[in-house]
C-alpha positions in Angstrom: -0.7 -15.3 -4.8 -2.2 -12.1 -1.6 -1.5 -11.8 -1.4 -1.2 -8.1 -0.7 1.6 -5.8 -1.6 1.5 -3.1 1.0 1.5 0.6 0.6 1.6 3.6 3.0 -1.5 5.8 2.9 -2.3 8.2 5.8 0.3 6.3 7.9 -1.7 3.0 7.4 -0.7 0.0 5.5 -3.5 -0.2 3.1 -2.9 -2.7 0.4 -1.1 -5.8 -0.4 -1.3 -8.2 -3.1 -2.5 -12.3 -4.0 -3.1 -14.6 -7.3 -3.0 -13.2 -6.5 -2.8 -13.6 -5.5 -4.7 -11.3 -3.6 -8.4 -11.9 -3.3 -10.0 -9.2 -1.3 -13.7 -9.9 -2.2 -15.2 -13.0 -0.8 -16.1 -15.9 -3.0 -19.6 -16.0 -1.4 -20.0 -12.3 -1.5 -23.2 -12.3 -3.5 -26.3 -13.0 -1.4 -27.9 -14.8 -4.3 -25.0 -17.2 -4.7 -26.2 -20.9 -4.6 -25.2 -22.9 -1.7 -23.3 -26.2 -2.0 -23.4 -29.3 0.1 -19.8 -30.4 0.5 -20.6 -33.6 2.3 -19.6 -36.4 0.0 -18.3 -39.9 0.3 -16.4 -39.9 -2.9 -14.0 -37.2 -4.2 -15.5 -35.4 -7.2 -14.1 -36.1 -10.7 -12.4 -33.1 -12.2 -14.0 -31.6 -15.3 -10.7 -30.3 -16.8 -8.5 -32.4 -19.0 -5.4 -34.5 -18.3 -2.2 -33.0 -16.9 1.2 -32.5 -18.6 3.4 -35.2 -17.2 6.5 -33.4 -18.1 5.5 -30.6 -15.7 3.5 -32.3 -13.1 5.0 -35.8 -12.6 3.4 -38.5 -10.5 3.8 -38.3 -6.7 5.5 -34.9 -6.7 4.4 -32.3 -4.1 6.2 -29.1 -5.0 7.0 -26.1 -2.8 6.5 -22.8 -4.6 7.4 -19.4 -3.3 6.3 -15.9 -4.4 9.1 -13.4 -4.5 8.5 -9.7 -3.9 10.6 -6.7 -3.2 10.6 -5.1 0.3 8.1 -2.3 0.9 8.7 -0.1 3.9 8.6 -2.2 7.0 7.3 -5.2 5.1 10.2 -7.5 4.4 11.2 -8.7 0.9 11.8 -12.2 -0.2 15.5 -12.4 -1.0 16.8 -13.5 2.4 14.2 -16.3 2.7 14.6 -17.5 -0.8 18.3 -17.8 -0.5 18.1 -19.4 3.0 15.6 -22.0 1.8 16.8 -22.4 -1.7 17.2 -26.2 -1.5 13.6 -26.6 -0.4 12.0 -24.5 -3.2 11.0 -26.2 -6.4 9.6 -23.1 -8.1 9.8 -19.3 -7.5 7.5 -16.7 -9.1 9.0 -13.2 -9.2 6.4 -10.4 -8.9 8.2 -8.1 -11.3 6.0 -7.5 -14.3 2.7 -6.0 -15.5 1.4 -4.9 -18.9 0.0 -1.8 -20.5 -3.1 -1.2 -22.7 -1.3 -2.3 -25.8 -0.3 -5.7 -24.4 3.3 -4.6 -23.8 5.0 -6.2 -20.8 6.1 -3.5 -18.3 8.6 -4.1 -15.5 7.1 -3.1 -12.1 9.6 -4.5 -9.7 13.3 -4.3 -9.1 14.1 -6.8 -11.9 17.4 -8.5 -11.0 18.1 -11.5 -13.2 21.0 -12.5 -11.0 18.5 -13.3 -8.2 16.4 -15.3 -10.7 19.5 -17.2 -11.8 20.4 -17.9 -8.2 17.0 -19.7 -7.8 17.6 -21.7 -11.0 21.2 -22.7 -10.0 19.7 -24.1 -6.8 17.3 -26.3 -8.7 14.2 -24.2 -8.9 12.1 -23.3 -11.9 11.8 -19.5 -12.1 8.6 -17.9 -13.4 8.1 -14.3 -14.5 4.9 -13.2 -12.8 2.7 -10.8 -14.7 -0.1 -8.9 -12.9 -2.6 -6.1 -13.5 -2.0 -4.1 -10.3 -1.6 -0.4 -10.3 1.3 0.5 -8.0 0.8 4.3 -8.4 -2.2 6.5 -8.1 -5.2 4.5 -7.1 -3.5 1.3 -5.9 -5.2 -2.0 -6.7 -6.0 -4.5 -9.4 -7.0 -2.7 -12.6 -10.2 -4.2 -13.9 -10.3 -1.8 -16.9 -6.9 -2.8 -18.0 -7.8 -6.5 -17.8 -11.0 -5.9 -19.8 -9.3 -3.7 -22.5 -6.5 -6.2 -23.3 -8.3 -9.5 -22.7 -11.5 -8.6 -24.7 -9.5 -7.5 -27.8 -8.1 -10.5 -29.7 -5.3 -8.4 -31.2 -4.2 -6.9 -27.9 -4.5 -10.3 -26.3 -2.2 -11.8 -29.0 0.3 -8.9 -28.4 0.4 -9.8 -24.7 0.9 -13.5 -25.4 3.7 -12.8 -27.8 5.4 -10.4 -25.5 5.2 -12.8 -22.6 6.7 -15.7 -24.6 9.5 -13.4 -25.8 10.2 -12.4 -22.2 10.8 -16.0 -21.3 13.1 -16.7 -24.2 15.0 -13.4 -23.9 15.7 -13.6 -20.2 15.8 -17.3 -19.6 12.6 -17.8 -17.6 11.2 -21.3 -17.2 7.7 -20.0 -17.6 5.1 -17.4 -16.9 3.0 -17.0 -13.7 -0.3 -15.1 -14.4 -1.9 -13.2 -11.6 -4.5 -11.1 -13.3 -7.2 -10.4 -10.8 -10.5 -8.5 -10.7 -11.2 -9.4 -14.3 -14.8 -8.3 -15.0 -17.3 -11.2 -15.0 -18.3 -10.3 -18.6 -14.8 -11.3 -19.7 -15.0 -14.8 -18.4 -14.7 -16.4 -21.8 -12.0 -13.8 -22.8 -9.9 -14.7 -19.8 -10.2 -18.4 -20.5 -9.2 -17.7 -24.2 -6.1 -15.8 -23.0 -5.0 -18.7 -20.8 -5.5 -21.2 -23.7 -3.6 -19.0 -26.2 -0.8 -18.4 -23.8 -0.5 -22.1 -22.9 -0.3 -23.0 -26.6 2.4 -20.4 -27.3 4.5 -21.3 -24.2 4.2 -25.1 -24.8 5.8 -24.5 -28.2 8.8 -23.1 -26.4 8.7 -25.8 -23.7 7.8 -23.2 -21.1 5.4 -23.6 -18.1 2.1 -21.8 -17.6 1.2 -21.1 -13.9 -2.1 -19.3 -13.2 -3.4 -17.9 -9.9 -7.2 -18.1 -9.4 -9.3 -16.6 -6.5 -10.9 -19.0 -4.0 -14.5 -19.9 -4.2 -16.7 -22.8 -3.3 -19.6 -22.2 -5.7 -19.3 -20.9 -9.3 -21.3 -17.7 -9.5 -20.4 -16.2 -13.0 -21.8 -12.8 -12.1 -19.6 -12.4 -9.0 -17.5 -9.2 -9.3 -14.4 -10.9 -7.9 -14.4 -14.6 -8.9 -17.0 -14.8 -11.6 -14.5 -14.4 -14.5 -12.6 -17.4 -13.5 -13.9 -20.6 -15.0 -12.1 -23.3 -13.1 -12.6 -26.1 -15.5 -11.7 -24.1 -18.6 -8.6 -22.6 -17.0 -7.7 -26.1 -15.6 -7.7 -27.6 -19.1 -5.1 -25.1 -20.3 -2.8 -24.1 -17.5 0.0 -26.5 -16.4 -0.4 -25.4 -12.8 -3.1 -23.6 -10.9 -2.3 -21.6 -7.8 -5.5 -21.9 -5.7 -5.5 -18.7 -3.6 -6.9 -20.2 -0.4 -6.8 -17.0 1.5 -8.4 -13.7 2.2 -11.6 -15.2 3.5 -11.4 -12.0 5.5 -9.0 -9.1 4.5 -9.0 -5.7 2.9 -12.6 -4.6 2.5 -14.1 -6.9 5.1 -14.4 -6.7 8.9 -12.2 -8.8 11.1 -12.0 -12.6 10.8 -9.6 -15.4 9.9 -7.5 -15.0 6.8 -8.3 -18.6 6.0 -10.3 -20.6 8.5 -9.9 -24.4 8.3 -13.5 -25.1 7.3 -13.5 -22.5 4.6 -10.3 -23.8 3.1 -11.7 -27.4 3.1 -14.8 -26.2 1.2 -12.7 -24.3 -1.3 -10.5 -27.3 -2.0 -13.4 -29.7 -2.3 -15.0 -27.4 -5.0 -11.7 -26.9 -6.8 -10.9 -30.6 -7.2 -14.3 -31.1 -8.8 -13.2 -28.8 -11.6 -9.4 -29.1 -11.9 -7.2 -32.3 -11.7 -5.7 -32.3 -8.1 -2.2 -32.8 -9.5 -2.4 -29.5 -11.2 -3.4 -27.6 -8.1 -0.9 -25.8 -5.9 -2.5 -24.7 -2.6 -1.7 -21.2 -1.6 -0.5 -20.7 1.9 -1.1 -17.3 3.5 1.8 -16.5 5.7 0.9 -12.9 6.5 -1.4 -11.3 9.1 -4.1 -8.7 9.3 -4.6 -6.3 12.2 -8.1 -4.7 12.2 -8.5 -1.5 14.2 -12.0 -0.4 15.2 -11.2 3.1 13.8 -10.8 1.7 10.3 -12.8 -1.6 10.3 -12.3 -2.3 6.6 -8.7 -1.4 6.2 -6.5 -3.8 8.3 -2.8 -3.4 8.6 -0.8 -6.1 6.6 2.0 -7.6 8.7 4.6 -10.3 8.5 4.6 -13.1 11.1 7.6 -11.5 12.9 5.9 -8.1 13.0 2.7 -9.8 14.3 4.4 -11.6 17.2 6.3 -8.5 18.1 3.1 -6.5 18.2 1.5 -9.0 20.6 4.6 -8.8 22.8 4.7 -5.0 22.7 1.1 -4.8 24.0 1.6 -7.6 26.5 -1.3 -9.8 25.2 -1.6 -13.5 24.9 -1.9 -15.2 21.5 -4.9 -17.6 21.5 -6.2 -20.1 19.0 -9.6 -19.5 17.5 -11.4 -22.9 18.4 -13.5 -22.9 15.3 -11.2 -21.5 12.6 -8.1 -23.1 14.2 -5.9 -20.1 13.6 -4.0 -17.8 16.0 -5.5 -14.5 17.0 -5.2 -11.8 19.7 -6.9 -8.6 20.8 -5.3 -5.5 22.2 -6.1 -1.8 22.8 -3.8 1.1 21.7 -4.6 4.8 22.0 -8.2 4.0 22.8 -8.6 1.8 19.7 -9.5 -1.8 19.9 -7.5 -4.1 17.6 -8.2 -7.7 16.6 -5.4 -9.7 14.8 -5.7 -12.9 12.9 -2.7 -14.7 11.4 -1.1 -18.0 10.6 1.7 -19.9 12.3 3.4 -23.2 11.8 0.6 -25.1 13.6 -2.3 -23.6 11.6 -0.5 -23.9 8.3 0.4 -27.6 9.1 -3.4 -28.3 9.1 -3.7 -26.7 5.7 -0.7 -28.6 4.4 -2.4 -31.8 5.5 -5.4 -30.9 3.3 -3.0 -30.7 0.4 -1.8 -34.2 1.2 -5.3 -35.5 1.7 -6.5 -34.3 -1.7 -3.2 -35.3 -3.4 -2.6 -31.8 -4.6 0.5 -30.9 -6.6 1.9 -28.9 -3.7 1.8 -25.7 -1.8 2.7 -22.1 -2.7 3.9 -19.5 -0.1 2.5 -16.0 -0.4 4.9 -14.5 0.2 8.5 -15.5 0.9 10.0 -13.5 3.8 6.7 -13.0 5.7 6.4 -16.6 7.0 6.8 -18.2 10.5 10.3 -19.7 10.1 9.0 -22.9 11.7 6.9 -23.8 8.7 10.0 -25.1 6.9 10.1 -28.1 9.2 6.7 -29.3 8.0 7.6 -28.5 4.4 10.8 -30.5 4.7 8.9 -33.5 5.9 6.1 -33.7 3.4 6.8 -31.5 0.4 9.5 -30.5 -2.0 11.3 -32.5 -4.7 14.3 -30.2 -4.8 15.8 -31.4 -1.4 19.5 -31.5 -0.8 20.5 -35.1 -0.2 
């Protein structure tokens, strides 16, 4: 939704989030995964059911933003959200998790006045619930996901508590960013989404779900196997397709989301989920891989990235194959390779969303973006535009 929330460990920015999302294991990470031929003359027919017209609406291409608090040098989302309020249709606030009993637990600096600001400017506001440990061993908690989702009683507790949160605090819906669910809980995760959808619909609330990117369905995959696109697509009102972290935490250097990879991911997704339920995730952050820690890249905003290139006096180039910006520099004897996204590379991705008639785009995360992307968004996306 990484999606990476960042943390300082040994003076290195180690982690950040997704939905989420937040994928840091590759969709094709299993060597036994079947290969898929994406060459087709006709778009595939989605397996999931019809959309909810009251949420989706024909011809709408929404702009969604993920809101996070600042972390050290990594900027928060407040300034960007307020500045671009009239272009945002939906904002998901990364403020909640849950415990082993299914109780909803605040994890961010919950400020309902900020939420109300988004709503007053015409945006739907979603309470985002995740399973990330923010203390101790930082990362998505697979054990927590298993414990709650595999137990019908605990799962029901979580559903009830999430619905109560929306009614108590005036949220328009729930955004689910539960990642690293064990593959054995595939059916349990789908059941949770279906149960939450039913409960939220009774209160006229929206269910928004982030899913990891993949271009084949390999149910045993440790990162993406638990996410049955068709089953989730039948239940959720909106799907955030996390088309990022092709390379990221846990991999060596490479594009965050190369154009060819993104195209394969979308082609697979629209064969499982109605396109007008899919919101395409846009990665607006950067990774800087140092040769001294090849699997632990620094997580940077666009501004931090451009400043780093200027500081080291290097030219920003465009990878001819991936069609994303990158640069290389050396600092203290360590070679660094940086991949990121700018307005030009993201425009190509936005064009994929238009080509496939997706429901819109989602920005992970507000405050980290190249400010120039808002020009493209104003032209082709957004239903909450000031007239």
